[in-house]
N, C-alpha and C positions, 0 to 999 in steps of 0.2 A: 523421482529424481528428474530434474529438467536437463535437457541437452539441446544443442543447437545444430540444425541441419540447414542446407541450402536448397532452395527450389527456384528456378528461373532467376538466379542471381539475387534472390531475396532471402535474408536471414530469418529463419523460423525457429522460435523457441518452443520446444516440444516436451510435454509431459504425457508420454504414451499411456502409462497405467491410469493416470487421472483423466485421460481423454480430453486434453486441453492443449491448445496451441495459441501462441501470441506472436504478433508481427508489429514491429515498431517503425513509425515514421516513414511508411512506404507510400509512394505516390500512386495515382490512379492507373497510369500506364503499366507500372510493374505489377499491380494487383490484378489488372485484367489479364495480363500475360500468364499469371500464376493460377487464376481462379479455377479453371477447369480441372487442373491437376489437384488443386487443394480440396475441392468439393468431392472428388471421387476418392482420393487417397485417405481423407480424414472425415468421411461421412459419419455424422453422429457426434463429432467432437465439438466442444465449446471453443469458439474462436474469439480472441480479444485483439482488437486493432487499436494500437496506442499511438497518440500523437503528442509529442513534447515540443512546445513552441513552434509547431508546424500546423498550418491550416489543413484539416482533414478534407478529403474529397467527398463533400457532403452528398452530392448527387449520386455518386456510385454507391455510397454506403446505404442510402435509402433504397436504391435499386436492388441491392444485395439482401436487404432485410435486416441490416444491423441497427440496433438501437443504442442510444447514448447511455452509458453506465456511470461514467465519471466526468465531471466538469469541474476541474480543480485549479487551484492557484499553486504554482511552484514557489515554495518558500525555503529559505536557507538561514541557518543560524551558525555564527561563530562563537567561540568561547568569550571573546571580548564584548560581544553584543548581548550576551545572555543576561536576562533579568530574572533572578530567582524569585520564587513565590513559596509561601508557607505550604509545606507538603504533608500535613497531618492526614492520618487515616489512609496512607498509601503503603502498600505492601508488595514486595517482589513475589512473583509466582515461582514456585519450585515444582519439581517433578512430583513431589508428594501431594501437593494440593492442586495439581493441574486440572483435574476433572471439573472442579467448581468453576474455574476460570473458563474452560472450554465450553461448558454449557451456556454461560453468559455470553461469550463471544459469538458463538454460532447463532444464538437467538438474536443478538443485536446487529450482526453483520452477515445475514444469510447469503448474500451474493458474492462475498469475498473469496478469492482463490485460496488464501491462506486460512483454511478451516482449522478447527481445533485438532483434528486428526493430523493434518499436514504439519502444523506447528509442533505437535508432540514428536513426530518423526524427525524433525529438524531442530530440536529444542536448543542445541548448543549454539545455533546461529542467531538466537534471539535473546532479548531482555524484555521481560513483560512485567508490568506493574498493574495492580488493581486498586480501585478506590472502594473503601468499605463505608457503608452507612449502617452502624450496628454490626450485625453478623452478615449482612447482605452485601454482595458485590453490586455496585451501581455504576461503575466505570472502569475502563481499562485503557492502557496504552501499549502498543506493540512496536518494538524497535529492532530493526535488522542490524546486526553488528558485523556480519560476514559480508563484506562488500568488495568489489574489485579494487576500489581505492581503500587501502587499509586505514587511512586517516578519516574516513567518512562513515557515518551511520545514517540509516533512514528510518524515520518514524512512519509506519504504514497506516496506523489509524489511532485516533484518540476518541474514545466514546465516553460521554459523561452526561449527567442530567442538567448541569448548569455551568456557567462560565467559571465560577470559582473552582469547582472540582476539576474541570478541564485544565485550567491553569496549573493546578496542583499536580496533576498527572504529567503534564508536559515538563514541569519544573523537575520532578523526580527523574523522569526519563533523561532529560538533558544533563542534569548533574551526574547521573550514572555514566552516561556516554563520555562526558569530558573526563571523569575520573578514570576511565579505561584508557585514556591517552588519545582519544579521537579529537580532531580539531574542527570538524564541521558536521552539521546535521541537515539532512534534506527532509522536508515534510510537504506533502501535497494535499492539504485539506480541501474539501469541496467549497465552492463559492457560497457566500451568504450563510455560513454555518458558525456556530459558536466555537468550533475547533479552529477555524481561521481567525476569529476574533482573539481567541486565547493565544494562538501562535504569535500574532503580531504584538500582543501585550508582553509576551515572553522575550521579544527581541528578534524573532524571525523576520526576515525581510523578503518581500515579494520579488521574485526574480523571473517569472514567466508563467506559462500555463500548461495544462495537460488535459487532454480529452481522450476518453476511452470508449470504444464501441464494442458491444457484445452481440454475438449471435450463435446459433447452433447450425453447424454445417449439415 
């Protein structure tokens, strides 16, 4: 379970059992003022430093030993902009068939915070769809529906082998979200990926950028 704490006037998102912390959009001066406390108090934790439409302090991040983990485009979709796509071979994941999905997801996204175990423990907060080729899972899309803004959902990842199946997954996820009464969807696919291409084809509009840096303290 994540909670928020404050250190040197900086908001820190903490998952203590998972030994993970995250800091968003913090400038170099604030990080330097916090760094000694951070590295002692959370030694051995994974740290994620996230920058949304904010240029990261590249020099300090290199000095600290952080490496870039995400270089993404912020995209947003409204119901009126949504372009549906044929969604054959797409199935919702239930608790009964969760294990097959989790094995695929952990294999395809080994560095993602939301592992199969964490998703299972927070299953009610998510809508998950998989793409099947025969009996085999070859793609998935994860959508967070429990957000601070009750009218918003966020697609966390869309994994697929080709543009058509990625478009089908995004279409299924978007249709599902809008049917729940949500009005907008956030998705941050990596630059130069088929997920970004599929999102733009589905009506998502580029609205900014996100860069994430990871390191172990």
